[in-house]
C-alpha positions in Angstrom: 63.4 -20.5 31.5 62.5 -17.8 29.1 65.7 -18.4 27.1 64.8 -22.1 26.7 61.3 -21.2 25.4 62.7 -18.7 22.9 65.4 -21.2 21.8 62.8 -23.9 21.2 60.5 -21.5 19.4 63.3 -20.2 17.1 64.3 -23.8 16.5 60.8 -24.8 15.4 60.6 -21.7 13.1 64.0 -22.5 11.6 63.0 -26.1 11.0 59.7 -25.0 9.4 61.5 -22.7 7.0 64.0 -25.4 6.2 61.2 -27.9 5.3 59.3 -25.3 3.3 62.5 -24.4 1.4 63.2 -28.1 0.6 59.8 -28.6 -0.8 59.9 -25.4 -2.8 63.2 -26.3 -4.4 61.9 -29.8 -5.1 58.9 -28.3 -6.9 61.0 -25.8 -8.8 63.2 -28.7 -10.0 60.1 -30.6 -11.3 58.9 -27.5 -13.1 62.3 -26.9 -14.6 62.4 -30.4 -15.9 59.0 -30.0 -17.5 60.0 -26.8 -19.2 63.3 -28.4 -20.5 61.3 -31.3 -21.9 59.0 -28.9 -23.7 62.0 -26.9 -25.0 63.7 -30.1 -26.3 60.4 -31.2 -28.0 60.1 -27.8 -29.7 63.7 -28.0 -30.9 63.2 -31.5 -32.3 60.0 -30.4 -34.1 61.8 -27.4 -35.6 64.6 -29.7 -36.8 62.2 -32.2 -38.3 60.3 -29.4 -40.1 63.5 -28.1 -41.6 64.4 -31.6 -42.7 61.0 -32.2 -44.2 61.0 -29.0 -46.2 64.6 -28.9 -47.1 63.9 -28.2 -50.7 60.8 -26.1 -50.2 58.2 -28.5 -51.8 55.6 -27.9 -49.0 55.9 -24.2 -49.1 55.2 -24.2 -52.9 51.9 -26.0 -52.5 49.0 -23.6 -51.6 47.0 -25.6 -49.1 49.9 -27.6 -47.6 52.1 -24.5 -47.7 49.6 -22.5 -45.6 49.5 -25.2 -43.0 53.3 -25.6 -43.1 53.9 -21.9 -42.7 51.5 -21.8 -39.7 53.4 -24.7 -38.1 56.7 -22.9 -38.6 55.3 -19.7 -37.1 54.0 -21.6 -34.1 57.4 -23.2 -33.7 59.1 -19.8 -33.8 56.7 -18.3 -31.3 57.2 -21.3 -28.9 61.0 -21.0 -29.4 60.9 -17.3 -28.4 59.2 -18.3 -25.1 62.4 -19.9 -23.9 65.5 -17.8 -23.4 68.7 -19.4 -24.6 71.1 -19.6 -21.7 74.8 -19.0 -22.4 76.9 -21.8 -21.2 80.6 -21.8 -20.7 82.9 -22.3 -23.7 83.6 -26.0 -23.0 79.9 -27.0 -23.2 79.5 -24.9 -26.4 82.5 -26.5 -28.0 81.2 -30.0 -27.2 77.8 -29.1 -28.8 79.5 -27.8 -31.9 81.5 -31.0 -32.4 
């Protein structure tokens, strides 16, 4: 009788840990997707800034140049928040093409 109670108790505990782990992993996946979206947005903004000021016209203007420099610094700071993850060679080769 004692073995049956212990087995049921351990089963309930194991089931509880399983459910908690499932929901924790689900939440982590959601947060990871949010962070990836923010990272993609930052990369897009940096590319657009580089395209806009390809010839340096905005940097030459005093008022617009100050704002533009601040935007670039903010972009660089945001970019530093995210670590670039090394991916296997196949993925890097596909990105380069």
